[in-house]
N, C-alpha and C positions, 0 to 999 in steps of 0.2 A: 582342812580343819574339820574335826568331827564335832557335831553338835549333839550333845547327849539329850536324852529325854528330860533330864533334870533342868538343863539350860533352856530348852524349848518351853517347858512348862513354866519356868520362872519368868521368862519374857511374856508369855501369854497372860500370866497372872498379873504382872505389872501393868500391861496394857489394859487389862480389864479394870483394874483399880483406877488407872489414869482416866479411862473413858467414863467412869462412874460419875464424874463431876467435871469441873473445869480444869482439872489437872493441877490445881493449886493445893498445897498441903493443908491439912487441918492441923490445928495446934492442940495437943493434948493438955497443955498447961493453961489454957485460957478457955473461958466460956465463949461460944460463938455469939457474935453480935446479932441480936434479933431485929427484924425490920421495924418493930414497934418501939424500939428503944434507941436513943441516940448514943453513939459511942462516947465514952468519957475521956478518951485520950485523943490528941490531935492526929495520931497515926492510924486511927481507926479502931483502936482497942486491942490490937494483936501484936504490937511491937514491931511491925514491918512498915516501912515507909509506904505511904499511899493507902494504908488500911486494908480492908477486905474482911473484917470480922474474924471468924475462925478460919478462914482460908478457902472455904468452898469444898466441893467434893464430898460425897457421902461416904460413910464407913461401909466397907464391903465385907460381908461375912465369908469365912473360909469355905463353908458349905456351898454358898452361892457361886463363888469362884470355881470350885471344883465341878459343880454341875454345869455351869455355863461353858466351861472350857473342856469338859470331858477329861478331867484329871482326877485320879484316885485321891480321895480326901486325905488319907493317912500320908501319902507321898507329898501332897501339897503342903501339909502342915509343917513338915521338915523344911521345905523350900521357903515358906513364909518366915520361919524362924531364922534361917540364914539371911534373908533379905532384911529382916528387922535388925539383926546383929550387925549387918553391914551399913546400917543407917539409911536404908532406902525406904523402908516402911516403918510405921509405928502402929501399935495395936492398942485397942481399948477393950477391956474386959466387960463382961456382963451381957445382958439381953439386948442392949442397944449398942453393943460393941462391934468391932470389926477392924479392918485394916484400911489405912490411908497412906498416901505418899508423904514423905517427910519434906519434900521440896517440889517445886513445879516440875511437871513432866518434861518441860523444855530444858531442864537442868539435870536430867537423868539419862545417861547414854546406855545404849545396848551393851557397851563394854563394862559399864558399872555393874549391870545385872549379871553378865556372864562371869565376871571376876568374883562377884559375891557368892555365887553358887558353885563355881568350878575352879576357882583359883586362876592359874595361868591360862592365857588364851590358847597357847600352843604348847603341846607337850611332846617330848621325844622319849619313848620308852617309859612313860609315866612321870618324867621329870620336866620341869620348865625348860624351854628351849635354851635358855642361857646356861643351864647346868649340864647340858649334854657335852660330854667330853670325847674327843676323837684323837687319834694319833696315826701317824703314817699317811698312807694315801687318802684316808678319809678325813683328814684334818679340816678341809674346806667345808665339810657338811655343816659344821656348827654355824658358819657364816650364812649358809643358805637358810637354815632353820630360823636364825635370828631375823633375816630379811623377811621371811614368810610371816613371822610373828609381828614384825613392824608393820607390814602391809595390812594384815588383819586388824591390828590395833587402830590404824588410821580410819578404816571403814567403820568399825564398831564404836569407836570413841567420838566420831562426829555425827553419828546417827542417834537421835534422841527418841524418847517415847512419843513426843509430840510429832516428830517427823513421820513416824509410823502411823499414828492416828490420822494425821492429815492425808497421808497416802491412802489409807483405808477409806476415808470419806470420798476421795476422788476416784476410786476404783469401782467400776460398776460390779454389782453382785453377779455371781455365776450361778 
């Protein structure tokens, strides 16, 4: 499996956004509950069971992500757009704007991010593994590539952003 710079940068950016708060999504359609004000709804004012106000997690600016992760800003902006279009991030415009997760980090897998920016997990000659066609003695290769794709999917789909953040917290700095 080849991990492109785009995929690597996308995962690093998503981890940085997730780490900026508690990994809970902010809600662009609701004003966050302030500590000095009681929520007016029994669910906490945000429409989610159990409440939580606006969801937590601060908005992270693209420039801050680029600097912190060493990613060229112009390249990162295209990646953030793909992540937003895939429903993994939402953005707020303006001086107080930035990016936040659309759902908890525990519900965003590495596979979600990889597919958002790169399409298929495994490609053969630029095509998804399932589209690779062979005949004659090479007919069995398609099954091999599909098995490889399935094995990769198992790993990346069960690994969440939260898993990676917890791993980072438990790993001593080098």
